[in-house]
C-alpha positions as CSV (number, residue, x, y, z in Angstrom):
1,M,-201.8,99.3,-65.1
2,N,-201.5,102.3,-67.3
3,K,-198.3,102.6,-69.3
4,Q,-198.4,106.4,-69.2
5,K,-198.3,106.7,-65.4
6,I,-197.7,104.0,-62.8
7,E,-198.1,104.8,-59.1
8,L,-194.9,104.7,-57.1
9,K,-195.8,101.5,-55.4
10,D,-196.4,99.9,-58.8
11,E,-193.1,101.2,-60.2
12,Q,-191.2,99.5,-57.3
13,E,-193.2,96.3,-57.9
14,V,-192.3,96.4,-61.6
15,Q,-188.6,97.0,-60.8
16,N,-188.6,94.1,-58.4
17,L,-190.3,91.9,-61.0
18,L,-187.7,92.9,-63.6
19,K,-184.5,92.5,-61.5
20,P,-184.5,88.6,-61.7
21,L,-184.8,88.9,-65.5
22,N,-181.2,89.9,-65.6
23,S,-179.0,86.8,-65.4
24,R,-175.6,85.4,-66.5
25,S,-177.3,82.1,-67.4
26,K,-180.4,81.4,-69.5
27,L,-183.6,82.7,-68.0
28,R,-186.1,80.1,-66.7
29,V,-189.6,81.0,-65.5
30,S,-189.5,78.4,-62.7
31,K,-186.3,79.9,-61.2
32,I,-187.6,83.5,-61.6
33,S,-190.9,82.7,-59.8
34,D,-188.9,81.0,-57.0
35,T,-186.7,84.0,-56.6
36,L,-189.8,86.3,-56.4
37,D,-191.6,83.8,-54.2
38,I,-194.6,83.8,-56.4
39,S,-196.3,81.1,-58.4
40,R,-195.5,80.7,-62.1
41,Q,-199.1,81.6,-62.9
42,S,-198.8,84.8,-60.9
43,F,-195.6,85.6,-62.7
44,H,-197.1,85.0,-66.1
45,T,-200.1,87.2,-65.2
46,K,-197.9,90.1,-64.1
47,F,-195.5,89.7,-67.0
48,S,-198.3,89.6,-69.5
49,A,-199.6,92.9,-68.1
50,L,-196.2,94.5,-68.6
51,I,-196.2,93.3,-72.2
52,S,-199.7,94.5,-72.8
53,D,-198.9,97.9,-71.5
54,Q,-195.7,98.0,-73.7
55,I,-193.5,98.4,-70.6
56,I,-191.5,95.3,-71.8
57,K,-190.7,94.8,-75.4
58,N,-188.8,91.4,-75.7
59,F,-186.2,89.1,-74.2
60,T,-182.6,89.8,-75.3
61,I,-178.9,89.4,-74.5
62,N,-176.0,91.7,-74.1
63,I,-172.9,90.8,-76.0
64,N,-169.4,91.4,-74.9
65,P,-167.9,94.2,-77.1
66,R,-164.6,92.4,-77.2
67,L,-166.1,89.5,-79.1
68,G,-163.3,87.0,-78.7
69,Q,-160.4,87.9,-81.0
70,N,-162.5,90.6,-82.6
71,R,-163.6,93.9,-81.1
72,M,-167.0,95.7,-81.4
73,K,-166.7,99.3,-82.5
74,I,-168.9,101.8,-80.6
75,V,-169.5,105.2,-82.1
76,I,-171.2,108.3,-80.6
77,L,-173.3,110.2,-83.1
78,E,-174.2,113.8,-82.5
79,I,-176.5,115.8,-84.9
80,K,-178.0,119.3,-85.0
81,T,-181.5,119.1,-86.4
82,N,-184.4,121.4,-87.2
83,P,-187.7,120.7,-85.4
84,K,-189.4,120.7,-88.8
85,E,-187.5,117.6,-90.1
86,P,-188.9,114.6,-88.1
87,H,-188.2,112.4,-91.1
88,L,-184.5,112.6,-90.2
89,V,-185.2,110.8,-86.9
90,Q,-187.4,108.3,-88.6
91,D,-184.6,107.5,-91.1
92,L,-182.0,107.2,-88.4
93,I,-184.1,104.8,-86.3
94,K,-184.2,102.4,-89.2
95,I,-180.5,101.8,-88.8
96,P,-180.3,98.5,-86.9
97,Q,-176.8,99.3,-85.4
98,L,-178.3,102.4,-83.7
99,K,-178.9,101.3,-80.1
100,S,-180.0,104.6,-78.6
101,L,-181.1,108.0,-79.9
102,D,-181.9,110.9,-77.6
103,G,-183.1,114.5,-77.9
104,I,-180.8,116.8,-75.9
105,F,-180.1,120.4,-75.0
106,G,-176.9,121.9,-76.3
107,E,-174.9,122.5,-79.5
108,F,-176.3,119.3,-80.9
109,S,-180.0,118.3,-80.6
110,L,-179.6,114.5,-81.0
111,I,-177.1,112.1,-79.6
112,G,-177.0,108.3,-80.3
113,L,-174.9,105.3,-79.8
114,L,-174.1,102.9,-82.6
115,Q,-172.5,99.4,-82.4
116,F,-170.6,97.8,-85.2
117,R,-169.1,94.3,-85.4
118,S,-166.6,95.2,-88.1
119,A,-164.9,98.1,-89.8
120,E,-166.7,97.1,-93.0
121,Q,-170.1,97.4,-91.3
122,Y,-169.0,100.8,-89.8
123,H,-168.1,102.2,-93.2
124,E,-171.3,100.9,-94.8
125,I,-173.5,102.6,-92.2
126,L,-171.4,105.8,-92.2
127,H,-172.3,106.1,-95.9
128,V,-176.0,105.7,-94.9
129,I,-175.7,108.4,-92.3
130,D,-174.0,110.7,-94.8
131,Q,-176.9,110.2,-97.2
132,I,-179.5,110.9,-94.5
133,M,-177.6,114.1,-93.4
134,T,-177.5,115.3,-97.0
135,A,-181.2,116.1,-96.8
136,S,-180.9,117.8,-93.4
137,Y,-181.3,121.5,-92.8
138,F,-178.0,122.2,-90.9
139,K,-175.9,119.3,-92.2
140,K,-174.1,119.5,-89.0
141,Y,-173.0,116.2,-87.4
142,Q,-170.1,114.4,-85.9
143,M,-169.1,110.8,-85.0
144,T,-166.7,110.0,-82.2
145,E,-165.2,106.5,-81.8
146,V,-165.0,105.0,-78.4
147,I,-161.5,104.0,-77.4
148,R,-162.3,101.8,-74.4
149,I,-165.5,100.4,-72.9
150,Y,-165.5,100.2,-69.1
151,K,-169.2,99.6,-68.5
152,M,-172.1,98.8,-70.7
153,N,-175.8,98.5,-69.7
154,G,-174.8,98.4,-66.0
155,I,-172.2,95.6,-66.5
156,Q,-168.6,96.3,-65.4
157,L,-166.5,94.6,-68.1
158,N,-163.4,94.2,-66.0
159,E,-165.4,91.8,-63.7
160,I,-166.3,89.5,-66.6
161,E,-164.1,86.4,-67.2
162,F,-163.2,86.5,-70.8
163,D,-161.4,84.2,-73.2
164,P,-159.6,86.5,-75.7
165,K,-158.6,83.5,-77.9
166,Y,-162.2,82.4,-78.6
167,E,-162.8,82.6,-82.3
168,L,-166.4,83.3,-83.4
169,D,-167.6,81.8,-86.7
170,E,-170.7,82.4,-88.8
171,V,-172.8,80.0,-86.7
172,D,-171.8,81.8,-83.5
173,Y,-172.7,85.2,-84.9
174,N,-176.1,83.9,-86.1
175,I,-176.9,82.5,-82.7
176,L,-176.0,85.8,-81.1
177,D,-178.2,87.7,-83.5
178,I,-181.2,85.3,-82.8
179,L,-180.7,85.6,-79.0
180,Q,-180.3,89.4,-79.1
181,E,-183.1,90.1,-81.6
182,N,-185.5,87.5,-80.2
183,P,-189.0,89.0,-81.0
184,G,-190.7,86.5,-78.6
185,L,-192.3,87.3,-75.3
186,K,-190.7,84.4,-73.5
187,P,-187.1,83.2,-73.4
188,I,-186.2,81.5,-76.7
189,S,-185.5,77.8,-76.6
190,T,-182.6,76.0,-78.3
191,Y,-185.3,74.2,-80.4
192,E,-186.6,77.6,-81.6
193,V,-183.0,78.8,-82.3
194,K,-182.5,75.6,-84.4
195,K,-185.6,76.3,-86.5
196,I,-184.5,79.9,-87.2
197,L,-180.9,78.9,-88.0
198,N,-181.8,76.1,-90.3
199,Q,-183.8,78.4,-92.5
200,D,-180.5,80.0,-93.7
201,L,-177.8,77.4,-92.9
202,N,-177.3,73.7,-93.3
203,Q,-179.0,71.5,-90.7
204,I,-177.5,72.1,-87.2
205,S,-178.6,69.9,-84.4
206,Q,-180.2,71.1,-81.2
207,P,-177.3,69.6,-79.0
208,T,-174.8,71.5,-81.2
209,I,-176.7,74.8,-80.6
210,Y,-176.9,74.1,-76.9
211,N,-173.1,73.5,-76.7
212,R,-172.4,76.6,-78.8
213,I,-174.5,78.8,-76.4
214,K,-172.7,77.3,-73.3
215,L,-169.4,78.1,-74.9
216,L,-170.5,81.7,-75.7
217,E,-171.6,82.0,-72.0
218,N,-168.4,80.4,-70.5
219,S,-166.1,82.5,-72.8
220,G,-167.7,85.7,-71.6
221,I,-169.1,86.5,-75.1
222,I,-172.7,86.5,-73.8
223,L,-172.7,89.0,-70.9
224,N,-176.2,88.4,-69.6
225,Y,-179.8,87.5,-70.5
226,T,-182.3,90.2,-69.9
227,V,-185.4,92.0,-71.3
228,N,-185.8,95.3,-73.1
229,F,-188.0,97.6,-71.1
230,N,-189.2,101.2,-71.1
231,P,-187.1,103.0,-68.4
232,R,-189.4,105.9,-67.9
233,A,-192.5,103.7,-67.6
234,I,-191.0,102.0,-64.5
235,G,-189.7,105.1,-62.7
236,Y,-186.4,106.0,-64.3
237,N,-187.3,109.6,-65.2
238,G,-183.9,111.1,-65.6
239,K,-181.2,110.4,-68.2
240,F,-178.1,112.5,-68.6
241,I,-175.0,112.4,-70.7
242,V,-171.9,113.4,-68.6
243,R,-168.5,114.1,-70.0
244,I,-165.7,114.0,-67.4
245,K,-162.3,115.7,-67.4
246,P,-159.8,114.4,-64.9
247,R,-157.2,116.7,-63.2
248,N,-154.4,114.3,-64.3
249,P,-154.8,112.8,-67.8
250,S,-152.5,110.0,-66.8
251,E,-155.1,108.7,-64.3
252,Y,-158.0,108.0,-66.7
253,D,-158.0,104.3,-66.0
254,E,-157.9,104.7,-62.3
255,L,-160.7,107.2,-62.3
256,A,-162.8,105.1,-64.7
257,L,-162.5,102.0,-62.5
258,N,-163.8,104.0,-59.6
259,L,-166.6,105.6,-61.6
260,E,-167.9,102.3,-63.0
261,K,-168.8,101.2,-59.5
262,I,-171.5,103.9,-59.3
263,K,-174.8,102.3,-60.0
264,E,-176.4,105.4,-61.7
265,I,-173.6,105.2,-64.4
266,T,-175.0,102.6,-66.7
267,D,-172.4,103.1,-69.5
268,L,-168.9,104.4,-69.3
269,F,-166.5,105.0,-72.3
270,R,-163.1,106.5,-72.9
271,I,-163.1,108.9,-75.9
272,G,-160.2,110.9,-77.5
273,E,-161.3,114.3,-76.3
274,Q,-160.3,116.7,-73.5
275,Y,-163.4,115.5,-71.5
276,G,-162.3,112.0,-72.2
277,L,-164.8,110.0,-70.1
278,F,-168.3,109.7,-71.5
279,A,-170.9,108.5,-69.1
280,V,-174.6,107.6,-69.4
281,V,-176.3,108.4,-66.1
282,R,-179.8,107.2,-65.0
283,V,-181.7,108.5,-62.0
284,K,-185.2,107.8,-60.8
285,R,-186.1,111.5,-60.2
286,I,-184.7,114.5,-62.0
287,D,-183.9,116.0,-58.6
288,D,-181.6,113.0,-57.8
289,F,-179.1,114.2,-60.4
290,A,-178.1,117.2,-58.3
291,K,-177.1,114.8,-55.5
292,F,-175.4,112.5,-58.0
293,I,-173.2,115.3,-59.6
294,K,-172.3,116.7,-56.2
295,E,-171.1,113.3,-54.9
296,L,-169.3,112.7,-58.3
297,Y,-166.8,115.4,-57.8
298,N,-163.6,114.6,-56.0
299,E,-159.9,115.5,-56.1
300,K,-159.4,113.5,-59.3
301,I,-162.1,115.3,-61.4
302,E,-161.5,118.8,-62.7
303,D,-164.7,119.5,-64.6
304,T,-167.8,117.9,-66.2
305,L,-170.1,118.8,-69.2
306,T,-173.7,117.6,-68.9
307,N,-176.5,117.1,-71.5
308,F,-180.0,116.5,-70.1
309,V,-181.9,114.0,-72.2
310,L,-185.3,115.5,-73.2
311,D,-186.7,112.5,-75.2
312,E,-185.6,108.9,-75.6
313,L,-186.5,108.3,-79.2
314,I,-185.6,104.6,-78.9
315,L,-187.9,103.8,-76.0
316,Y,-186.4,100.5,-74.8
317,D,-183.2,99.7,-72.9
318,N,-181.9,96.9,-70.8
319,F,-179.5,98.3,-68.2
320,A,-179.2,96.6,-64.8
321,I,-182.0,97.9,-62.6
322,F,-180.9,99.4,-59.3
């Protein structure tokens, strides 16, 4: 299998293989192979090929942005760049809080999404971005804070049972970091989590870690277990940023709750602008977007602004495959 081009039949096969790797509970190879009706050995062979072809990067989790009594801050970063300053992109990609970075047409040439767990972290990284932009040609950039998150990586947040009273401590945050940044090419075990944790913290037992993870799952902090994959390598060739303006500003929530049901919209945010809904849209073929935008319009939408993504500079994502 060639990572640059996969035949359509193979693309569908890869999508079918990846779908069961998106689960509310911890991934187990035996359950996945049963779901696919193939042997474990066959699954391992196919999965190893995807890793070898760099179609899959690693196993990971998605974390609820509400984070118990805390709230994750998501910020949209837009930058105007000069084609002769590739170092700027290289410096930005080093920021661990940067979850996506795309080249686009329009007033700005780069757009990215950053996630922060605290105001302190936000201000720290803002200073880093200011320093990077000091060396840029145009020095033109803006950051827009997300007011509300309706959908993230294909997950509708209003459908997730969530305990707002759950208080995360240092151990919880460390466990979430390990599960999310797991560099391994198989689901990480509680034993492996224990080994990593005990390098930095006092000895924590494996049963304690297991119970902590179950609490994080049951409290709605861990949204799902999944894998980071290259969308374009498996047939998702179109990515668009769509800003939506409703006819009646008092109906933002009602409109958003309808829009989040659309499978092509993988992320949906409320921002404090005239075009106050910000959507990330994925389609398998570029031509599919025309049909999407035509069907999107209804009596509740007055106008839209669209940016076509030219390049995904952070190659891997983990949205729910459709």
